[in-house]
KEBA-272761 format. One record per residue (C-alpha): residue in three letters; x, y, z. Coordinates in steps of 0.001 Angstrom, whole numbers, padded with zeros to 6 digits, always signed. Layout:
REM KEBA-272761
ALAXYZ/...
This chain:
REM KEBA-272761
MET+205472+100375+036583/LYS+205790+097506+033919/LYS+205956+094787+036823/ILE+202967+096163+038700/PHE+200889+096192+035414/LYS+202417+092678+034643/ILE+201110+091411+038003/ALA+197869+092981+037866/ARG+197667+091356+034273/LEU+198465+087985+035516/GLU+195841+088206+038515/LEU+193071+089393+036068/SER+193764+086406+033934/ILE+193565+084213+037088/MET+190570+085801+038118/PHE+188508+085610+034941/TYR+190195+081984+034360/SER+187676+081037+037206/PRO+183974+080614+037136/ILE+184013+083177+040452/ALA+184645+086690+038714/TRP+181971+085895+035968/LEU+179339+084465+038274/VAL+179738+087984+040574/LEU+179256+089991+037306/VAL+176292+087946+036299/LEU+174529+088237+040158/PHE+175715+091957+040146/ILE+173693+092746+036779/ILE+170717+090848+037781/GLN+170850+092595+041452/THR+171014+095874+040203/GLY+168672+095008+037060/ILE+165776+094174+039467/THR+166252+097010+041846/PHE+166078+099649+038903/THR+163338+098263+037137/GLU+161119+097687+039976/LEU+161581+101136+041210/LEU+161149+102647+037717/TYR+158094+100138+037561/SER+156581+101415+040793/GLN+157061+105176+040015/GLU+155357+104519+036582/THR+152691+103302+038355/ASN+152287+106273+040543/GLN+152521+108336+037319/GLN+149587+106750+035936/LEU+147377+107122+039040/GLY+148188+110580+038828/ARG+150430+110961+041979/PRO+153267+113615+041734/LEU+156880+112104+041188/ASN+159843+113931+042793/VAL+163329+114064+041772/LEU+163501+110639+040000/SER+167292+110547+039737/LYS+167361+110424+043382/VAL+164518+108021+043648/LEU+166288+105489+041190/PHE+169728+105797+042201/ALA+170090+107143+045683/GLY+168020+107396+048859/GLU+166956+104244+050705/ASP+166046+101939+047847/GLY+167832+103148+044973/VAL+170370+101455+042531/LEU+173618+102882+044207/ALA+171963+102779+047979/LYS+171460+099021+047489/VAL+174796+098130+045789/GLN+176307+100264+048703/ARG+174590+097581+051271/THR+175431+094395+049610/LEU+179101+095023+048077/TYR+180564+093080+051535/LEU+179041+089999+049771/TYR+180877+090279+046628/ILE+184407+091803+047789/PRO+185568+088843+049959/ILE+185072+086103+047209/LEU+187084+088181+044665/THR+189822+089208+047155/MET+190247+085837+048979/GLY+192727+083934+046775/LEU+194990+087054+046034/PHE+197749+086148+048538/SER+196052+082858+050110/ARG+196502+081150+046989/GLU+200041+082040+046719/THR+200736+080891+050085/SER+199156+077585+049953/SER+200645+076615+046621/GLY+204236+078132+047660/SER+204710+080380+044982/ILE+204828+083180+047373/LYS+208709+082317+048274/LEU+209438+082661+044466/LEU+207798+085733+044623/LEU+209547+086943+047290/THR+213055+085910+045902/SER+212034+087287+042535/PRO+213403+090752+041418/VAL+210361+092380+042505/THR+209469+094366+045452/SER+206858+093915+047977/LEU+205462+097064+047176/GLN+205329+095948+043046/ILE+203607+092735+044216/ILE+201038+094570+046341/LEU+200135+097104+043925/GLY+199938+094754+041022/LYS+197488+092530+043291/TYR+195510+095527+044298/LEU+195487+097068+040611/SER+193460+094103+039349/MET+191082+094559+041870/LEU+190536+098422+040688/VAL+190267+097244+037450/TYR+187495+094810+038485/ALA+185884+097690+040442/PHE+185916+099865+037563/LEU+184318+097032+035716/LEU+181576+097064+038054/CYS+181261+100743+037758/ILE+180772+100477+034077/ILE+177939+098244+034671/LEU+176509+100998+036796/THR+177289+103765+034264/THR+174674+101755+031722/TYR+171847+102816+034197/ILE+172379+106470+033275/LEU+172050+105618+029301/THR+168848+103528+030454/GLY+167923+106420+032749/ALA+168150+109127+030055/ILE+165829+106803+027807/SER+163267+106163+031102/ILE+162964+109411+032609/GLU+163040+113069+031700/ALA+166165+115080+032285/ILE+168302+112549+034355/ASP+170838+114419+036564/VAL+173930+112908+035238/LYS+176312+114669+037435/PHE+174511+113368+040779/VAL+174550+109921+039370/LEU+178295+109806+038557/GLY+179150+111194+041909/GLY+177273+108512+043256/ILE+179212+105845+041052/LEU+182452+107494+042341/GLY+181477+106671+046227/ILE+180660+102931+045050/PHE+184244+103013+043629/LEU+185925+104185+046530/LEU+183824+101905+048586/ILE+184907+099070+046522/SER+188702+100195+046609/ALA+188626+100211+050532/TYR+186889+096434+050681/SER+189183+095515+048426/ALA+192274+096650+050401/ILE+190932+095030+053402/GLY+190494+091652+051426/LEU+193853+091566+050215/TYR+195386+092083+053744/MET+193208+089288+055106/SER+193985+087401+052106/SER+197773+087554+053290/LEU+197088+086341+056653/THR+196350+082725+055608/ASN+196617+079643+053500/TYR+192881+078987+052920/GLN+190928+080943+050696/VAL+187744+080550+052596/VAL+189220+081587+055823/ALA+190238+084731+054319/ALA+186793+085732+052711/VAL+185155+084814+055896/SER+187972+086960+057922/THR+187275+089955+055510/LEU+183461+089736+056236/ALA+184791+089741+059924/VAL+186481+092769+059482/LEU+184165+094709+057375/ALA+181448+093753+060157/ILE+183941+095484+062796/LEU+184259+098466+060814/ASN+180579+098685+060606/PHE+180118+098263+064302/ILE+182928+100150+065834/GLY+181287+103685+065369/THR+178938+102522+068377/ILE+181790+101984+070877/GLY+182766+104772+073083/GLN+179905+106887+072265/GLU+179713+108296+075726/TYR+183140+109795+075452/ASP+183834+112737+073113/LEU+187665+111769+072054/ILE+186659+107928+071731/ARG+183433+108817+069784/ASP+185496+110732+067370/ILE+188008+108456+066613/THR+185782+105118+066447/TYR+183233+107172+064487/TRP+186188+108046+062032/PHE+187152+104229+061500/SER+183588+103140+061100/ILE+182929+102455+057466/SER+179002+101964+057942/GLY+177434+104467+055410/ARG+180625+106078+054420/ALA+179644+106311+050915/ASP+175890+108007+051796/ASN+176992+110996+051062/LEU+178583+110628+047810/VAL+175842+108453+046943/ASN+173358+111261+047572/GLY+175092+114134+046224/LEU+177691+115594+048306/ILE+181454+114920+047768/SER+183489+116071+050859/SER+187173+115795+051119/LYS+186862+113999+054722/ASP+185104+110947+052789/ILE+187592+110808+049772/ILE+190625+111246+052731/TYR+188781+108346+054491/PHE+188718+105908+051801/ILE+192451+106696+050558/LEU+193519+106403+054299/VAL+191799+103081+054710/VAL+193307+101739+051366/VAL+196805+102800+052642/LEU+196271+101489+056166/PHE+195843+097827+054660/LEU+198148+098094+051836/GLY+200600+099359+054355/LEU+199632+096482+056793/VAL+200349+093900+053772/PHE+203869+095890+053070/LEU+204801+095407+056529/LYS+203720+091601+056728/LEU+205988+091071+053547/ASN+208678+092960+054787/ASP+208969+090830+057941/GLU+208992+087582+056156/ARG+211905+088791+053953/LYS+213971+089950+056785/ASN+214009+088982+060593/ARG+212965+091639+062801/ASN+212766+091899+066502/ALA+208729+091223+067632/VAL+208806+094802+069582/ILE+210114+096301+066472/LYS+207495+094716+064172/LEU+204667+095917+066648/GLY+206318+099328+066678/ARG+205896+099660+063019/TYR+202446+098510+063097/LEU+201439+100739+065462/LEU+203351+103590+064161/LEU+201245+103142+060633/LEU+197950+103024+062530/ILE+198617+106145+064695/VAL+199868+108010+061672/VAL+196550+106970+059524/THR+194278+107796+062499/SER+195966+111196+063301/VAL+195862+112254+059530/GLY+192313+111020+059478/TYR+191050+112871+062849/PHE+192471+116319+061677/SER+191512+116072+058073/SER+187874+115654+059219/HIS+187768+118832+061182/PRO+185380+121281+059821/LYS+187982+123971+059095/LEU+189753+121889+056718/ASN+186720+120107+054931/LYS+186032+120809+051288/TYR+182787+120035+049622/TYR+181182+119725+046356/ASP+177443+119261+045522/THR+177067+117232+042604/THR+173081+117819+042596/ARG+171634+119763+039712/PHE+169942+122620+041882/LYS+172613+122174+044931/ASP+170176+120505+047004/ARG+172704+119480+049608/THR+173925+123060+049923/LEU+172405+125720+051814/THR+170475+128325+049692/GLU+171286+131951+048874/ASN+169284+133216+051507/SER+170728+131089+054177/LYS+174245+131835+052932/SER+173497+135534+052764/LEU+172826+135571+056704/ILE+175824+133693+057326/ASN+177873+136066+055321/GLN+176685+138957+057764/LEU+177601+136940+061111/GLU+180886+138862+062362/GLU+181595+135887+064372/PRO+180654+132339+064866/ILE+177508+131219+066531/ASN+177308+129029+069600/ILE+174593+126511+070145/THR+174046+124921+073570/SER+171728+121979+073609/TYR+169683+121400+077077/VAL+168733+117972+077343/ASN+166250+117179+080182/LEU+166778+113474+081159/VAL+163030+112806+082171/HIS+161832+113760+078939/TYR+161292+111576+076111/SER+163268+114080+073790/ALA+166387+113078+075673/SER+167170+110253+073421/TYR+168030+112900+070632/GLY+170649+114749+072966/ALA+172246+111625+074583/PRO+175932+110988+073827/LYS+175114+107709+071795/ASN+172999+109889+069601/ARG+175793+112815+069552/ILE+177330+111865+066061/LYS+173586+111921+064447/ASP+172738+115108+066198/LEU+175965+116672+064952/SER+175500+115766+061745/ARG+172060+117679+061466/PHE+174060+120622+061432/GLU+176840+119830+059187/ILE+175205+122027+056215/TYR+176034+124978+058453/ARG+179255+123778+059629/ARG+180615+124150+055843/PHE+179844+127601+056044/ILE+180387+128280+059703/PRO+183334+126003+060529/GLU+184142+127421+063964/MET+180572+127008+065153/LYS+180468+125476+068600/MET+178017+122961+069876/ASN+177670+122279+073583/TYR+175414+120029+075480/ILE+173894+120341+078945/THR+172232+117427+080514/TYR+169803+118077+083393/TYR+166525+116901+085006/ASP+163262+118913+085939/THR+159564+118390+086115/VAL+157756+117932+082859/ALA+154092+118657+082202/TYR+152525+115229+082229/ASN+154862+114457+085463/ARG+152998+114688+088745/ASP+155848+112523+090507/THR+157548+113994+093806/THR+160800+115637+093921/LYS+162262+112267+095140/THR+160575+110175+092382/LEU+161780+112742+089807/LEU+165274+112256+091296/GLU+164936+108401+091001/LYS+163876+108519+087232/ALA+166745+111107+086313/LYS+169322+108662+087756/THR+167590+105766+085960/ALA+167611+107777+082850/ALA+171302+108767+083008/SER+172175+105157+083750/VAL+170089+104098+080538/TYR+171987+106848+078541/LYS+175567+106201+080392/ILE+175707+109548+081236/ASN+177728+110280+084750/PHE+174834+111639+087190/ASP+177790+113757+088703/ASP+177515+116033+085681/VAL+173739+116375+085699/LEU+172139+119527+086991/SER+169620+119655+089423/PRO+166212+121337+088922/ASP+167412+124349+091185/GLN+170783+124392+089273/ILE+169147+124519+085864/ARG+166471+127028+086812/ALA+169459+129454+088359/LYS+171095+129212+084773/ILE+168325+129526+082203/ASN+164430+129386+082384/LEU+163200+126612+080582/VAL+159702+126814+081633/PRO+158547+128337+078336/GLU+159759+125562+076541/ASN+158189+122676+078789/ASN+161496+121445+079892/ARG+162042+119726+076865/LEU+164982+119617+074534/VAL+165793+122907+073216/ARG+168724+124492+071774/ILE+169836+127800+072475/VAL+171648+130155+069749/GLU+174136+132709+070994/TYR+175542+135281+069164/LYS+177233+138877+070287/GLY+175156+138222+073727/LYS+171651+137637+072241/LYS+169810+134321+072538/THR+166969+132791+070475/PRO+165643+129160+070831/LEU+165895+126377+067992/ARG+163294+123788+069014/MET+162815+120408+068057/PHE+159254+119304+066463/ASP+156451+117012+067141/ASP+156459+115976+063665/MET+158162+113135+061443/PHE+161384+115205+060901/VAL+161932+116158+064685/TYR+164849+118239+063748/PRO+164880+121810+062758/LYS+165570+122305+058767/GLU+167428+124806+057145/ALA+164245+127302+057380/GLU+164138+126715+060994/ILE+168018+127447+061758/SER+168115+130325+059401/VAL+165340+132107+061140/ALA+167423+131571+064259/ILE+170081+133267+062784/LYS+168355+135933+061303/ARG+166493+136932+064536/LEU+169948+137025+066266/LEU+171080+139210+063223/PHE+167630+141667+063330/GLU+164757+141822+065338/PRO+161726+139138+064813/THR+158509+140529+063235/HIS+156091+141643+066144/VAL+152612+140921+065444/GLY+149935+142181+067884/PHE+146766+140455+068506/LEU+144098+142654+070251/ALA+142798+141005+073485/SER+140508+143535+075152/ASN+137169+142255+073717/SER+137462+138488+074010/GLU+139034+137893+071008/ARG+140691+134681+070001/SER+143747+133828+072405/ILE+147244+133202+071255/GLU+147650+131319+074585/SER+144500+128800+074457/LEU+144657+125320+073556/GLU+140913+125005+073363/ASN+139216+124368+069754/GLU+138704+127932+069125/GLY+142116+129023+070256/TYR+145138+130186+068214/LYS+148220+128947+070367/ILE+149258+126250+068125/ILE+149310+128331+064920/THR+150952+131392+066742/ASN+152935+130016+070233/GLY+153125+126358+069144/THR+156723+125999+070619/ASN+157278+122362+069191/ILE+155020+122974+066022/ARG+157349+123705+063042/GLY+154834+126126+061063/SER+153779+128020+064136/LEU+154754+131733+063876/ILE+157160+131893+066752/ASN+159426+129161+064940/GLN+159455+131179+061846/GLY+160362+134260+063005/PHE+157350+136241+064511/ASN+156928+137411+067884/PRO+153053+137338+068724/ILE+152107+139563+071538/LYS+148682+140315+073059/ILE+147850+143854+072944/ASP+144960+145531+075517/LEU+143454+148670+073896/ASN+142432+149738+077338/SER+146207+150212+078449/ILE+147817+151934+075778/SER+147360+155560+074289/LYS+147930+154018+070583/ILE+148950+151033+069005/PRO+152605+150861+068762/ASP+154569+151462+065743/SER+157009+148478+066104/LEU+154133+146182+065319/LYS+154472+144924+061849/ALA+150932+143783+061738/VAL+147747+143805+063943/VAL+145274+141011+064331/ILE+141477+141644+065323/ALA+140018+137872+065673/ASP+136393+137476+066613/PRO+135730+140087+069038/LYS+132871+139145+071272/LYS+131380+142659+071802/ALA+131665+146377+070001/TYR+134626+148170+070656/SER+134183+151655+072607/GLU+134629+154862+070770/SER+138288+155144+072319/GLU+139043+151499+071296/LYS+137846+152035+067716/SER+139608+155476+067538/LYS+142682+153695+068157/ILE+142344+150889+065270/LEU+141164+153701+063005/ASP+144083+156017+063797/TYR+146499+152713+063191/LEU+144810+152138+059741/LYS+145147+155878+058953/GLU+148705+155671+059561/GLY+149137+152832+056792/GLY+149266+149711+059521/ASN+149001+146487+058230/MET+146291+144341+059642/LEU+144365+140753+059929/ILE+140652+141034+060327/THR+138448+138011+061094/SER+135099+137590+062071/GLU+132246+134846+062656/PRO+128737+135044+061811/ASN+126228+136866+064263/ARG+129239+138849+065352/HIS+130266+140426+062285/GLU+128361+143479+063513/PHE+131285+144703+065767/ILE+133551+144647+062751/ASN+131497+145930+060087/SER+131868+149294+061731/LEU+135582+149260+061157/LEU+134975+147672+057820/ASP+132885+150405+056450/SER+135975+152808+056537/ILE+137773+150767+053811/GLY+134804+149704+052105/LEU+133686+146375+052851/VAL+131160+144680+054722/ILE+130941+141071+056042/ASN+127348+139739+054989/ASP+124549+138580+056995/GLY+123876+134632+057076/VAL+126258+131426+057351/LEU+127534+129668+054044/LEU+126874+126083+053969/GLN+128326+123553+051499/GLU+126787+120169+050195/THR+128702+117487+051221/GLU+128117+113658+052239/ASN+131210+113658+054672/TYR+131515+116759+056790/GLN+129506+119322+058480/LEU+127264+121479+056120/ASP+128909+124579+057553/LEU+132372+123319+056989/VAL+132793+125446+053780/GLN+136185+124447+051776/ALA+137172+127714+050314/LYS+139523+127740+047127/PHE+141951+129997+045821/THR+141654+132514+043018/SER+143534+132775+039837/GLU+144845+136250+041387/ALA+145935+134773+044961/LYS+149394+133391+043196/ASN+150181+137101+042925/PHE+150116+137469+046628/GLY+152277+134408+047494/PHE+149459+132161+047619/SER+150395+129537+045132/TYR+149220+126139+045740/TYR+148470+122537+043907/ASP+145249+122339+041809/LYS+142210+122140+044419/ALA+143943+123196+047382/ILE+141421+124496+049913/VAL+141029+126137+052953/THR+138531+125050+055613/THR+136529+127956+056945/PRO+133876+126390+059217/THR+130883+128908+060006/SER+132179+131382+057610/SER+130030+134105+055814/GLY+130602+136079+052649/ILE+132057+139514+052071/THR+130735+142302+049769/ILE+133066+144852+048136/LYS+131231+148327+048430/ASP+133906+150880+047870/THR+136983+150278+045899/SER+138404+153843+045600/LYS+140815+153641+048619/PHE+142307+150300+048112/ARG+143160+147884+045421/VAL+141072+144921+046150/ASN+141609+141257+045282/THR+139655+138145+046443/ILE+142281+135378+047677/LEU+139733+132877+048701/LYS+136049+132250+047311/SER+133169+129711+047712/ASN+132462+127080+045258/ALA+129605+127707+043160/GLU+128575+124352+042596/TYR+127865+123532+046234/VAL+127647+126746+048605/TRP+124820+128713+049266/ASN+124105+131294+052138/LYS+121297+130841+054706/LYS+120446+133641+056595/GLN+117987+132302+058284/PRO+118740+130845+062044/PHE+119307+127006+062238/ASP+120599+124229+064378/LEU+122575+121464+062329/GLU+122488+119548+065805/THR+118662+119200+065626/GLU+117566+120109+062163/GLN+118333+118275+058904/ILE+119483+121245+056618/LYS+119411+120497+052572/PHE+119658+122921+049802/ASN+116122+123959+048471/PRO+116585+124958+044618/LYS+113286+127042+044913/THR+114376+129304+047545/ASP+118361+129135+047779/ILE+120839+129980+045317/LYS+124323+128790+045243/ILE+126795+131534+044907/GLU+130384+132155+044446/ILE+131522+134909+046893/PRO+134589+136574+048201/ILE+135414+134777+051684/ALA+139004+136205+052086/VAL+140028+139435+050454/ALA+143242+141415+050332/LEU+143594+145209+050014/GLU+146648+147126+049206/ARG+147296+150862+049170/THR+150293+153374+049855/VAL+150097+155678+052889/ASN+153098+157510+054178/GLN+155263+156310+051496/LYS+154536+152480+052398/LYS+152675+149860+051098/GLN+149848+149090+053495/LYS+148145+145611+053374/ILE+145048+144441+055150/MET+143598+140852+054941/ILE+139678+140331+055496/VAL+138533+136841+056264/ALA+134802+136295+056843/ASP+135897+133372+059130/SER+138009+133370+062392/ASP+138536+129651+062659/PHE+140557+129022+059698/LEU+143609+129219+062167/SER+142169+127785+065121/ASN+143669+125078+066900/SER+140995+122673+065808/GLU+141623+123403+062088/MET+145456+123268+062311/THR+145017+119765+063781/ARG+142317+118523+061357/ASN+143005+114880+060259/ASN+139939+114038+058158/LEU+140523+116480+055191/THR+143641+117676+053749/THR+143580+121405+053839/VAL+146498+124184+053524/ASN+145115+126579+056361/SER+148649+126275+058019/SER+150456+127101+055356/PHE+148417+129521+054047/THR+148238+131342+057571/ILE+152092+131592+057584/ARG+152076+132782+053904/LEU+149087+135563+054987/PHE+151834+136642+057554/LYS+154578+136597+055047/TRP+152485+138583+052961/LEU+151794+141149+056326/ASN+155307+141407+056908/ASP+156582+142160+053377/GLY+158246+138729+053011/VAL+160930+139732+056284/TYR+159916+136260+057774/PRO+159912+133483+057419/VAL+163261+133024+055658/ASN+162857+131970+052083/THR+164726+128529+051589/SER+162672+127235+048580/ARG+164692+125552+045655/LYS+164153+125181+042221/LYS+161705+122580+041300/ALA+162899+119458+040021/ILE+162635+118689+036309/ASP+163436+114813+036288/THR+159909+114170+037327/VAL+158390+112313+034110/ILE+159004+108872+032835/LYS+158996+108631+029449/VAL+158586+104891+028838/SER+155537+102623+029178/ARG+155238+099846+031352/THR+155803+097149+028161/GLN+159105+098970+027778/ILE+160042+098678+031085/LEU+159360+094759+030989/TRP+161810+094994+027970/ILE+164412+096832+029944/LYS+164233+094255+032851/GLY+164491+091686+030303/ILE+167600+092880+028884/TYR+169435+093240+032651/LEU+168046+090139+034025/ALA+168413+087967+030564/ILE+170194+089386+027879/PHE+173140+090962+029361/PRO+173528+088010+032035/ILE+173448+085670+029263/ILE+176052+087576+026976/VAL+178274+087455+030333/VAL+177719+083576+030475/ILE+178576+082932+027072/LEU+181859+085121+027206/GLY+182849+083487+030475/ALA+182227+080097+029029/ILE+184357+081066+025895/VAL+187178+081710+028180/LEU+187232+079293+030485/ILE+186949+076586+027647/ARG+189943+078029+025666/ARG+191916+078187+029060/LYS+191011+074507+029535/ARG+192373+073302+026036/ASN+195429+075542+026659/
């Protein structure tokens, strides 16, 4: 051990007796200093502008642009410069022969030189830890454990790079060649993960060898055994290669034996790495403060109720644009989206079935469809013989309701439920949607009935007034069917009573009055304690008021208008009351729900229910106009002489106990707030979609959707001013580098004098 330390000490002295080691330190400090202070400055700017800040520990250190993320991407520029002379210097000067004939083993030589690089790596990590202190001064409640986990990832990455550089240095007499060769090997290890992606076994092996993004998990808060083992094995592999090379130089061996030893080392390392990455053998540690990289307790509770693993089959339509997500070249990335669940369901199987079939926008003939499918198979490097034809896939499963696009079918004990991709910026299902799918398999979805006998709003229509997007939007993340609900149409004329299996019933803007028979069925449902959502539009509320009279409410005559310069006067921007948060409607300040052509609600009798107003009009801008008008042909303005601005309820929640259960009813004096047009509105920031989902969550007692919310971040405040940030920048860009330069100059001058 003493010999190893002596060799390491000698290598460190040689390293610091040249300007390279000092130059790398200076550049490293400047690079990290610029990254940290620029990010801090931009976040402080956002804070001054009143924009909310989120998890500053991650923003400053991880993610895409954080200090540790940037260091991870640029380390390859530093390490080859430091390792290029470890052996090539010895070889070119001839001193390697003295080393090999001295009473020092090859292993001691290798470990001594490698230890010197670990010491330097530790020095770089010490520089990174100074940002923890700087962060503690700069932001409120920095997540120290999270940052330390990221620094561990950087240390392991430097260790792997150093082992590679050490081996490349042992192969040549020229230091520049050693540096370039190290860069070449690192480039290969970054690129190798893209090789053979269309073949399962080759994909797994080449992905394991890939070093690209290998430290991402550690930098972003998740330490896993497979990542730690990977770095250890890379170090063992390249140090082992150096050991075999030095031993071969000491002893003359047959070329076949030499090659066999190298292959054996490679096979052993690869085998250990391949099997150690199996989900069953993986162990994890979440370094984030609130365990952001781990499933929430609600999701884990669902998984604990599984009596056997779930299976997920992805159906990939080659002629649909979503096919790229399920293509073999994207398989590793696709599987990684479910890794957070594999931690708790290691035996979960994921299968892929590729097919081709018509899509909604495709009017081609069968022949053209076949040609497109073959072209797509060639592009995605899929064997067309393994692709199912339209007849074959239709015989297997009906994917027409999914529009023949990529969809996953989750199976458990013979039951199946779809897990979809979404048309938003995230595309993939998140924890909330996956946990909902698991819960649907364990329990029944919540059935919600939408009355459809009197031309009410349709849950199948994509017209502006329809409700399909929020109810049955298959590829809308926030639609009811993707959050655990099963919306169904109810025709009162075809049933004797409203089914007890329904958790809630929706009456949305009937176009004609209910018959006595229909009305009787609705009232019976209410008397039995059924939950209900009732909405109406002006000029048609008389069809609703006859029902509302029984519960002590009435929707007023007239239309609410709101003074505005940018929108239609009848687009009322309803605001939440203070008591709304008690019902789960907690939003940011000034959050609004748009209610086009809405009316007000009058509470007549509160003896039967506990009544709370959820949405109300803004008394500064809204008035009620009872006289007929046409906004297309008339110029309507508020007249202070005849009009009165009012604050009036637009949405009201009612509760009471009936038959030993809590009955919940929501009355909204507008039917458009959950229409397709409002779900797709892009000229005003609203919470209509979220309000609708939370409304149904309230109606079904919180059974769905699955709550995957986490604690709010506490590191969201910057404590330093711009001037102080500039001082911090000056310290990292000037003072620290100058100190390092002075220390380096002193060491080099003393060395030269000696």
